[in-house]
N, C-alpha and C positions, 0 to 999 in steps of 0.2 A: 504494500500500500504506500502510495507516495506521501512524502512528508507534508503535513499541514493540509492535506486535501479535505475540504469541507470541514475545517476545524477552526476554532477561534484563534485569532492572532494573539501572540503572547508578548508583544513588544510593549504593551500598556496593561495596567491592571485590569483584570476581568471582572465585569459587573453583570449579573443576570437579574432581570426584572420579571421574568416569567415565573409562573408557579406550576411547573410540570413535574415536581418531585414525586417521590414515592412514599411520602408519609412515614419515613423510617430514619434511623440513625445509621450512618456508616462510619467505620473506624479505619483510618489510614495509618499504617505503621511503617515508618522509615527505619531501616536497620542500620546500625553503625556503632561506633565506640565514642563515648564522650571524651572531651579533652582536645586542646588545640593541636597536639602532636599528631592527631589522626585526621585533621582537616585535609582534604584533597587526596586522600588515599582511596584506592579502589573499593575497599571494604566499607567506606563511608558514603558511597554514592547514593544510598537510600536516604540518609540524612540530607544530603545536598539537594536532591530532587524534591524532597518534601519541603525544605526551606524555600525553594523556588516557587512551588505551588502556593504556599501560604503568602509569600510576598507579592504574588501576581494576582491573587484572588481577593478582591476588596472585602468580601463578607467574612473572611477568616480573621480571627483576632490575633493579637500578639502572642508569641510563645511565653508561657508561664511555667515555672518549675513546680511540679506536684510531687513533693517528697513521699507522701503516703502512697502515691500511685507509681512511683519509681520512674518518672518520665518528665519530659517537657511536653506541654500540651497546648494546642491551638484549637479553637472551636468557632464554628460559624454555621450559617444556613445558606444553602444553595437551592433556590426554588423552595420546595417544601421538605427538603431533606436536611436533617442536621448532620453536619460533617465534623468529626473529631479527628484531628491529626496528632500523632504522638511520635516522639523520639525517645526510646528507652534510655535511662541513665544508668543501667545495670551493667554495661559492657555487653558485647555481642553474645557471649556464650550463655547469658542469663536473660536474654530478651523476653523469653516467655513469661517471666515473673511480672514484668510491666504490662504485657498484653493481657494476661489473665486478670490482673488487678483492675485495669480500665474496663475490660469487658464485664466484670462482675459489678463494678460500681455503677456503670451506665446501662447495665442489662442489655448488652449487645450480643447477639448470637454469632457463632463462628462464620456463618455464611454471609454476614455483613461486615467482615473484616478483610482488608486487603493489605498485603505486605509488599513493600517496595525494597528491593535488595539486589546486590551484585550476584552474579553467577559465573563461576570460572569455566563451566562447561559450554558456555555460549560465547561466540566470538564478539569482540568489541565492535559495535555498530548495530548489533541486533538487540531488540527488546522482545521478549516472549511473554505472553500473558496466558493464564490458565487458572483454574480452580483446583486446589488440592495437588497431591503428588508428593514424592519423597523429598528428603532434604538435600539430596545430591551432595552430601558431605558438608553442607553449609551449617555451621554450628548455631547460628542465629535461628535458622529455620528449624533445626533439630530441637532447640529449646522451646520455640513456640509450639511445635507439634506435641511435645511432651506435656505441655501445660493445657493446651486448648484443642488438640486434635489437628487433623490434616485438612479439614474442610474450610480452608481460608483461600481467598484470592491471592494470586501471586503476580506481581509485575517484576519480571526477572531481567535484569540489566546485564548484558554480556560484558565481561571484562577479560576474557581469554583471547587467544591461548597464552599460556605462560611463555615468557621470553626472558632468559634462555629456558629451554624445556626442563633442564635439570634443577632449576631453582625450586626451593621448598614452596609449596602452595601458600602457606601462611605468610612467608616473607613476601611473596608476590602480591597478595591482596592487601597487605599492610603497607605497600609502597605506593608512592604517588603515581598518577597517570603520566605517561610519556608526553613529551612536548607535542607530538603529532596528535595524540589522543586528546590532550587539553584543548586543542584548537577546535575540536568537535563537541565539547561538553555543552556549549550553549545550545546546540541543536538537540542534544540529548535531553536537556532540561525542558525545552519547549515541547518535545515529543511526549515526555512523561506528563507534563501539564495537560496536553491534549487527551492523552489516554485516561487520566484520572477524571477529567471533566466529563468526557464522554461516558465513562462508567457511572458517575454520580447521576447524570441526567438520563442515561439510557437504562439504568437499572440492572445491568449485568456486565460482567467482565468477559468479553469474548476471548476464545482461544485463538490467538493469532500471533504472527511475527511481523514486526515492523523494523525498518532500517532507517537510521537517521543520518547516515553519512552523506554529505553533499560535496 
C-alpha cells in the first residue's frame, strides 16, 4: 500500500470533529526502556512513534507519570472513542506489569489493546500489523503475553536484519539506528500515525504490511 494514500496529512496536528467512534476505550502501548540513554535506539521505536502520535493529535493530553500504574500516560477522545496511550516505566522485560495495571484500572479488554514495538525478524522499512501471535523472542511482548494473554493488536516495526549478522541481538536492538535509517524515521512516524488513526476510526486492526521507504 502506498505511503499516505487516502490518509490524513501529519505535517500539522490532527483534529477530528466527526463523531464516528465506536463507543469504547482503546489502549495504545508503546514498548521501550525509560531513560535518556535509550532514546533513539531500535528497541525504543515504540516509545518514539507513540510520542509522535500524541504530539500530532490535538485531542490527546500531555504525558503524565502514573507511578501506581507503572507508566507514563496520555488520554484523549477521538470521535466517540476514548484513547489511552501509555509508555511503561518498568523497563522492557516487565512491560506486562504496566499493561495489566492500566487494563484493570480502566477495565479495558485485551482485544482493545494494541502494542507498538520493534521486531528484529522484519526488515527495516516494513510495518506489519496483526492481532495476536507469538512473541518472536521479543521480551516486551513475552511479558505482556504472560500478564494479559496473546489477544492484543500488534503494530510491528521492522528493525532487521542484524548488521553484522554475528552481533548479539540484544546489542543490536539497544543500539541507535544507522544514519541511513535515521533519514527515514520521519516517514516511519507518519506511517504509524496513519495506521493508529485508521485503527481508532475504523474499529479494527487489519492484517497487512506497509512500507514507508521513499
